[in-house]
C-alpha positions, 0 to 999 in steps of 0.5 A: 519457510523463507519468507515473504513480503507485500508490500502496497500503497492505495488511495481511499475514497467515497462518492467522487471524484470517479476512478478515471479521474484519480487516476488520470492525476496521478503518475504511479502504475495502478496495480488495482483497482476496483469502484464504490459499489461494486461487489469481489468475487466472493463478498459484500459490495465495496465501501470505499473506490480505492487505488493501490500500488505495487512494490513492484519487488519480487514477495521473497525479497526483505521488506527493507527491499519492499519499503526502499523502493515504494518509499523511492516511488512516493517520492519521487512523485511527492508534488502529485500525490499531494496534490490530488489528495487534497484535490480528491479528499483521497485517504492515502495508507502505507501497507507493510505484509510479512508472513513468517513460518512462528515454529522456525522464526521468531516475530519479525522485527520491521523497521522504516527510516525516519525518513519513509515516517517522514515523507508518509507523515508528510501525505496523511498515510496511514500505515499499517502492518500485518504480520501472518504467521503460516505453518509449513505444510 
């Protein structure tokens, strides 16, 4: 199995402000968005409004490439992000997902440079890391 990975940065909030106000304050390309209370295809109404930004790196690329691309984006717009997070009371999170084959591969490691961790801390962002073992069919 080829490892696949995904990196997303998200901003979540409850209540006001509107999705349009938050999106308008950000110079980032938004990958997905939803409103608090909207109902996904399968599931309960969402408890948060959220905007997400993808790394825009192919899934087959190493996780490190995804992280580098995302951190570069966030660093480029650090001032605008900090202002929007503060103004709108947003909750930022960086999510890393790595799919691997536990029958073939050892449990993969995840490395973040201190400069990446420092940026996440400056933004007040949580870090979510999911390592998902999936067997090849």
